[in-house]
TIBA-756141 format. One record per residue (C-alpha): residue in three letters; x, y, z. Coordinates in pm, 1 decimal. Example, Ala and Ser with C-alpha at 12.3 -4.5 7.8 and 13.67 -1.06 7.14 Angstrom:
BEGIN
code	u	v	w
Ala	1230.0	-450.0	780.0
Ser	1367.0	-106.0	714.0
# end
This chain:
BEGIN
code	u	v	w
Met	4272.8	13714.3	14242.3
Asp	4659.3	13694.6	14224.9
Gln	4630.0	13295.0	14289.7
Pro	4396.8	13188.6	13950.1
Leu	4677.2	13400.6	13719.5
Arg	4949.1	13181.8	13891.3
Ser	4748.6	12898.2	13816.7
Asp	4694.5	12957.9	13456.7
Trp	5018.9	13095.5	13391.9
Tyr	5168.4	12744.0	13536.5
Asp	4938.0	12556.2	13323.4
Phe	5047.5	12727.2	13023.6
Glu	5396.7	12646.3	13108.8
Leu	5341.3	12318.2	13122.7
Tyr	5191.0	12283.9	12751.8
Glu	5440.8	12507.2	12630.9
Lys	5709.5	12239.0	12734.6
Thr	5457.4	11957.3	12643.4
Arg	5460.1	12123.3	12275.7
Val	5827.0	12155.5	12261.6
Arg	5905.2	11771.4	12359.7
Glu	5656.3	11693.2	12128.6
Arg	5763.7	11897.0	11824.2
Arg	6138.4	11761.6	11914.5
Lys	5967.6	11400.7	11882.2
Arg	5814.6	11474.1	11560.5
Leu	6155.4	11608.8	11422.6
Met	6306.2	11298.0	11547.6
Ile	6105.2	11085.7	11399.3
Ile	6098.9	11239.6	11054.0
Ala	6467.3	11244.2	11068.6
Phe	6482.8	10895.3	11168.3
Ala	6253.3	10777.0	10874.2
Gly	6478.0	11018.8	10629.6
Leu	6822.5	10833.2	10755.2
Val	6634.1	10504.0	10669.8
Phe	6521.6	10606.7	10358.9
Leu	6859.7	10695.0	10221.0
Gly	6989.6	10414.4	10368.3
Leu	6710.5	10193.9	10183.2
Cys	6805.2	10374.1	9843.8
Ala	7178.3	10318.1	9896.7
Val	7162.9	9907.6	9885.2
Pro	7160.2	9881.2	9506.5
Val	7405.0	10103.5	9477.5
Val	7652.5	9941.3	9721.1
Asn	7544.5	9596.6	9599.7
Glu	7616.3	9728.5	9246.1
Arg	7974.3	9850.6	9320.5
Leu	8101.2	9628.6	9637.2
Pro	8307.0	9396.9	9371.0
Lys	8469.7	9687.3	9208.2
Trp	8575.5	9825.9	9528.8
Arg	8708.7	9478.0	9659.1
Ser	8881.2	9444.4	9324.9
Leu	9025.9	9749.1	9378.6
Asp	9144.7	9661.6	9765.8
Ala	9302.3	9313.5	9581.4
Ala	9479.9	9542.7	9351.8
Leu	9620.5	9784.4	9612.6
Asp	9719.8	9505.5	9853.4
Leu	9903.8	9361.6	9495.0
Ser	10094.0	9677.6	9436.3
Lys	10192.2	9633.3	9776.9
Ala	10312.3	9313.0	9718.2
Leu	10479.2	9415.6	9364.7
Asp	10635.1	9708.5	9552.2
His	10795.2	9503.3	9811.8
Leu	10909.3	9223.4	9563.8
Lys	11129.5	9508.7	9350.5
Thr	11286.4	9613.0	9687.2
Arg	11379.1	9282.6	9775.5
Ser	11503.9	9238.2	9443.4
Ile	11708.7	9536.3	9491.3
Gln	11854.7	9469.9	9823.5
Glu	11948.2	9083.3	9747.8
Lys	12053.4	9155.9	9387.6
Lys	11892.3	8876.3	9257.0
Pro	11577.1	8862.4	9008.5
Leu	11270.0	8782.8	9167.9
Trp	10952.5	8610.4	9011.8
Leu	10592.3	8709.0	9122.3
His	10335.4	8471.2	8971.0
Phe	10019.6	8255.6	9111.1
Val	9946.9	7922.3	9184.2
Ser	9576.9	7959.2	9248.1
Pro	9326.8	8202.3	9239.4
Gly	9404.9	8354.5	9607.9
Met	9764.6	8300.4	9627.1
Tyr	10065.4	8450.2	9496.6
Arg	10434.3	8269.0	9509.2
Val	10763.3	8448.8	9437.5
Asp	11031.3	8254.1	9320.6
Arg	11396.3	8361.8	9295.0
Val	11516.3	8285.8	8946.5
Ala	11875.4	8305.1	8759.5
Asp	11743.3	8461.3	8493.7
Cys	11427.2	8636.6	8401.7
Gly	11468.7	8544.6	8058.0
Ser	11425.9	8166.3	8136.0
Lys	11276.7	8126.1	8507.1
Glu	11443.3	7785.5	8538.6
Asn	11520.6	7641.3	8882.4
Pro	11310.4	7859.3	9074.7
Val	11384.3	7866.6	9449.8
Leu	11074.2	7960.6	9675.3
Glu	11076.1	8276.4	9872.7
Lys	10738.7	8336.3	9960.4
Glu	10388.1	8213.9	9936.2
Ala	10123.4	8405.7	10021.5
Pro	9732.4	8500.4	9995.3
Trp	9656.3	8850.2	9817.2
Ser	9306.2	8852.6	9837.5
Asp	9021.3	8815.9	10067.6
Asp	8925.4	8429.0	10175.7
Ser	8633.7	8344.0	9973.2
Gly	8778.1	8330.6	9632.4
Ala	8547.0	8564.3	9486.6
Leu	8863.3	8773.7	9304.8
Lys	9166.5	8644.5	9110.5
Val	9390.5	8798.9	8853.0
Met	9343.5	8692.2	8483.6
Ser	9537.7	8398.3	8354.0
Ala	9728.6	8413.6	8001.3
Ala	9444.7	8216.5	7808.8
Glu	9175.2	8449.5	7982.9
Leu	9353.8	8726.5	7875.5
Ala	9343.3	8632.3	7550.2
Thr	8992.2	8528.8	7528.7
His	8958.7	8927.1	7647.5
Ser	9190.9	9094.2	7399.5
Ile	9414.9	9235.8	7662.1
Ala	9750.5	9244.5	7490.0
Leu	9945.3	9398.6	7763.2
Gly	9822.2	9172.7	8021.6
Val	10057.3	8903.7	8196.0
Glu	9966.9	8670.8	8472.2
Gly	10321.9	8707.2	8673.2
Val	10601.5	8964.9	8695.1
Cys	11000.0	8897.6	8688.8
Phe	11198.4	9155.7	8831.9
Asp	11571.4	9206.2	8761.9
Pro	11755.2	9441.0	8989.9
Val	12003.3	9532.5	8700.9
Tyr	11763.1	9531.6	8396.7
Gly	11455.5	9584.6	8586.5
Leu	11176.3	9442.1	8397.5
Ser	11381.4	9317.7	8108.3
Gly	11243.0	9195.4	7760.8
Val	10925.8	9331.1	7781.0
Ser	10729.7	9651.6	7658.3
Ser	10708.6	9951.5	7827.7
Arg	10406.3	9832.6	8025.9
Leu	10302.3	9548.4	8147.3
Val	9900.6	9495.0	8343.4
Leu	9775.9	9259.2	8589.1
Val	9390.1	9247.2	8578.1
Val	9231.7	9170.6	8891.8
Val	8841.5	9079.3	8827.9
Pro	8586.6	8946.2	9031.5
Val	8515.8	8585.4	8950.0
Lys	8174.0	8605.5	8884.9
Asp	8230.3	8917.4	8616.0
Leu	8458.8	8676.3	8435.7
Ala	8228.2	8401.5	8385.2
Glu	7975.8	8693.0	8254.6
Gly	8231.7	8812.7	8049.4
Arg	8213.4	9153.3	8183.9
Leu	8539.8	9330.7	8261.3
Asp	8422.1	9670.0	8399.0
Arg	8453.0	9599.8	8741.2
Ala	8801.4	9437.5	8703.4
Ser	9121.7	9697.8	8850.8
Tyr	9407.3	9698.5	8663.1
Val	9782.0	9731.0	8820.2
Glu	10006.9	9866.4	8565.7
Leu	10364.6	9865.9	8570.9
Asp	10570.2	10139.0	8367.1
Gly	10889.5	10118.6	8217.3
Glu	11210.8	9896.0	8295.6
Ser	11149.7	10074.1	8697.0
Ala	10825.3	9908.1	8709.3
Lys	10610.6	10198.0	8819.4
Ile	10331.0	10095.9	8981.6
Ser	10026.7	10252.4	8920.8
Ile	9624.6	10106.5	9003.4
Asn	9334.8	10187.4	8740.1
# end
């Protein structure tokens, strides 16, 4: 009589282990399906916001270059002028005076954004087309006068090339330089 009880109990334990394993498997499938669903829902949002994220990243790189420009200008006690020679390249020149920018001497030429050419800093003509009054396409910093001869604020606009062709500026990023000391902020 003792033997059939053990057999029944042993069968019950096996059944319980199998049930727990099946329940765990079902929960894993449901969790995986939920993650796949959320991932697929995120694709349109990421596609819409990715150009803005890239322009913010490029604006951060540009602000680092501007901060380095200010530091070098103060250390060398010479005015430095940062301007863009092609959509993905900027150039830093040493000039005698920020007002005239005559006889520039090349200090540095480097890329500032991704290699795909999907971003650019707006030129003077594009800034005028979109009525951005404080926008500039280059910055000259003098160690004595700072941003001499300009208003209290300058703005460099980093925009995805595709958005610029469509006339959209909602995914553009703005590098603002405030005051003579050119305090940098990104918007």
